[in-house]
C-alpha positions as CSV (number, residue, x, y, z in Angstrom):
1,M,51.7,-42.0,75.0
2,T,55.5,-40.5,75.4
3,Q,56.8,-38.6,73.0
4,E,59.2,-41.6,71.6
5,E,56.4,-43.6,71.5
6,T,54.2,-41.6,69.4
7,Q,57.1,-40.7,67.0
8,R,57.4,-44.7,66.7
9,Y,53.7,-44.7,66.1
10,W,53.9,-41.8,63.3
11,Q,57.2,-42.6,61.8
12,T,55.1,-46.4,61.2
13,M,52.3,-44.9,59.9
14,R,54.5,-42.6,57.3
15,K,56.4,-45.8,55.9
16,A,53.2,-47.8,55.4
17,M,51.4,-44.7,53.8
18,E,54.3,-44.2,51.7
19,R,54.5,-47.9,50.5
20,A,51.1,-47.3,49.8
21,G,51.5,-44.8,47.6
22,D,49.0,-42.4,49.8
23,T,51.6,-39.5,50.3
24,T,48.7,-36.6,49.5
25,S,45.9,-37.2,52.5
26,A,45.4,-35.3,55.5
27,I,46.9,-37.7,57.8
28,Y,50.0,-38.6,55.7
29,Q,50.7,-35.1,56.2
30,R,50.5,-35.1,59.4
31,A,52.9,-38.2,59.8
32,L,55.4,-36.3,57.9
33,E,55.3,-33.0,59.5
34,I,55.5,-35.1,62.9
35,T,58.4,-37.2,62.1
36,Q,60.3,-34.4,60.7
37,G,59.8,-32.7,64.0
38,R,57.5,-30.3,63.3
39,P,54.3,-29.4,65.7
40,D,51.1,-31.7,65.0
41,P,49.2,-29.7,62.8
42,I,46.2,-31.4,64.8
43,D,47.1,-30.9,67.7
44,T,44.4,-30.9,70.2
45,S,45.9,-31.7,73.3
46,S,45.2,-28.5,74.8
47,E,41.7,-28.3,73.4
48,P,38.4,-29.2,76.3
49,R,37.0,-32.6,77.1
């Protein structure tokens, strides 16, 4: 995914979770951090596969 696609994905997730009232879950916190331009708190891109 490009950075733009990633941003769009997490923005969609964040909005959907806010509409559902789910703002305390870890996945929402992740979406919030990413959409606010902060580093992904669960970035696994540097972990070995």
